[in-house]
Phi, psi and omega in degrees: 000263182261137180271347178281139178250119177230140176298150183291136178095349178260139181286156179293154181298148181294145180280145178286132179285142177276139176281141178285152182299321184293332180289331184280332182272143177256154178293131179275331178256118181264153180297133181279171178284156180287130179263136184256002180275158185269137175273110186269355182300312177297325179296316179296320178300314181295317181296320179294321177296317178297320178298316179296318179299314181293326178294326180281320187279327186304315179296339181278345182281127176247145178268154183079195180271151178293127184225138175274100187277156176295153182258129178236155183272313182239116176210162179283132177265130174233132179283149180279107181272352182088354180273339183289147172267119184263122176248118182254133176245111186251157178279131182245106179071195178124188181207166178278122179272193181294324184247320185212177179290134178246119181281142177282329181193188179222155174237145182242136178231135171255108191070243175245008181265129181290135180243151174250175179299325184284320187257008181298312180299319180295316180296320179295315179297320178298317179292324179295326182284338183297315183264207177293161186292347186249055181268149178264155172258128180242115181262126174253105181257136179293136183290344179277347181283153167289148182297337182300324180293318179290322179296322178296321177294318178298321179296316179297320179293320178296320179294335178283352176100016179276127185286326184217150182225141175248138177261137182266150176208162176264147179275140177292123183269125178281124181252000000 
């Protein structure tokens, strides 16, 4: 039966525990000290992505109300510096006539604020006072409108004391 001889009544000697393999090995990579400097690489990545987004979107942003401007072949190009006061004259309603679109009326906006015949001069003067004293008025007239509607807006701006007005147009693109 058993080859061990133990006196009767005494328990067998305790077995030696085996050490686990993991206890014998020490970690070769020790935890480093805490670094307190900022990692700027993710910050630079985010800033560059935002810069690219703004570079792509900025040319698409138009000031004033969206207007379908007349197309001209030769005109002076002026970059939008943000100093100009934009007055938009848009086509309001209408129908297709025998030859072209006929507008039922027009709406006038100074920047993005709707103007009426009575307060157009006041709004333009108020906008002129906001920036430097030498701001230009830029009129964007819808090409579907009769010129009389745009001319009436120009007359109101002139009566408000504005010395000069620029009319906007789109350039004919050579394909």
